[in-house]
C-alpha positions, 0 to 999 in steps of 0.5 A: 500500500505504501508503494502503490497507494492501492488500499483495495487489498484491505477488502480482499476476503481471507480465510480464518484458520483455512476455513472459507466459511470464516473468511473476512476482509484483510482489514478485519484480520489486521484489526483482530490481530491488533485487538488480540495483542492489546487485550492480552497483556501481563502484569507489566502491561506488556504483551503475553507470549503465546505458544512461541515468540515470533520465529525464535521459539522463546518458550516461556508460557507453554508447559506440558506433562506429555513426553515429546509434546512440542510447545509449538502445538500446545498451550499456552498453559493456564496461569503463566504470564510471561511477557515479551518486550520484543512483541511490544516493540513490534506492537508500537511500530506496526500499531502506528501503521495500523492507525494510519491505515484505519484513518486513511479508510475512514475508520476514525474510531479504530485509529484513535483507539490504536493510537491510544493503545500504542501510547500506553505500550510505548510507556510500558516498554519505558517503564518495564522494558528498559534495563538502564543499558538496553531493552529486556527480551522478556519476563518469564512465567514467574515475572523474572527478567530475561535478557537483562544485565542482572541475568547470569546468562543471556544478558542481551538479545538483539531482537528487542534492541532492533524493533524498539529502536525502529519503533522510536521507543526511547529515542527522544531523550528530552521529550518525555523524561527531560533527559539532556542528550550527551555524547555518552547517552547518544553514544549508546544509541550509536553503538546499538545502531552498529550492532543492528547493522551487523546483525541485519547485514546492511546500513541503517538509512536513518539513525536519529539522535532526537530533537532540538535538545540534541542540537547543541552537540552538533554546534560543539562538534560532540555528536557521536559518529553514526548519528545522522538525523535530528528533528529540529523544528522547534530549534529552527522555527522558535528557538525558545527552548535553547535560547531562553530555557537553556540559556544558550543565547550567546553560544547559539546567537545565530538562531532566529526567535519569533519566526512563528508568531500568534496574532489575536484580536482583542474582543473586549478591554475593560477595567475589572476587579482581579479577585473573582466573587466568592465562593469559588470551586474548580474551573472548567479544567478541574483545577483549583486556581489561586488568585492574587488581589491586585485591586481594579485593573484593566483587562482584555479578552483575546479571541483564542483559548486553551483549545487553540494553543494549550498552556497559555501561561507560557505564551510570551507577550510581544506587547510591552506591559501585557501579561497573560493571566489565564484562559478558558477554552476559547478566550485568553485573559490579559492584564493590559494595565501597564501597556503604553499603547491604549489598547481597545477592542479590535486591536491585534496583539502578538505572542511568541510561542513555545513548542506546545503552542505551535503543536496545538495551533498547527492542528487547528483547522480554524486558525488561518496561517499567513506566510510573510516574506521578510519583515513585511 
């Protein structure tokens, strides 16, 4: 389908268990396969191993009292809960592709469910499948680690290293765990890529070292050999993380701030009390906000809210003296008391964005995007 763009194969009827009366479209086979793995998880929220784990016949769940009975044809036994990190990696990689297929053919519900399950499996691998040095192979029937640095034998298996990396698990050091990329931890990734290349007999086309947080290593010429790809949209378009939060303004002074800006219309400017009337409960997002009594001040409402940009409190006001107070889903509350400009309803104000704001705003179909040439 990727090569031809022809999705009609999904409608081809395929037998279940070689029984024509049980035939169903290929897409239904894919859906059931995904659902089976998603609903057969062990105590670590990783996929249960069945009769065998792929083609290497790792038998951890099938036990027989019959001499000569092969585990490939018996079981899995009742009770054992062996789990596979290898299958989890495949589930993340191909679950993403199943979601893309489902969305392409209009099965939005299946796509959204698949994306949710993939996200949960991704987290399960990080929580229970990472050994601090490499990915585990599995947990046996008694929930003991297989393929761990703690094991006396069989400390590392190549299969989960390859598939978990191909699935993108743990590649983004900073996106989830806020881990700073270093030559040491990215060196582990480069070494792992080399082992995978040796195992499969070819070069990996892309070995990604993460996102904008890895860019300082490029600037310092410290990126480990073998890392040939970064995803630096925030760095190239906003540069807020590195220049402001990391304090690297002097080192990376050539980066451009404010390439993408948010413009919003003020729909109200009025003088109001800064303390709401009591009693108060939770806000519309389930939070218990606290308020500081600053007396009567001039406030403005801008025509966007959390549904448009997410965390409004981190917006950077370009209007001198303006401060973001909070927001509802569709309106942003601004303090404009100290603004030199006499703002009024209908005026346009601007904000610099963080990555999260850009992510939200770019996903909104009702927020127009205007491209400007130079400073015009």
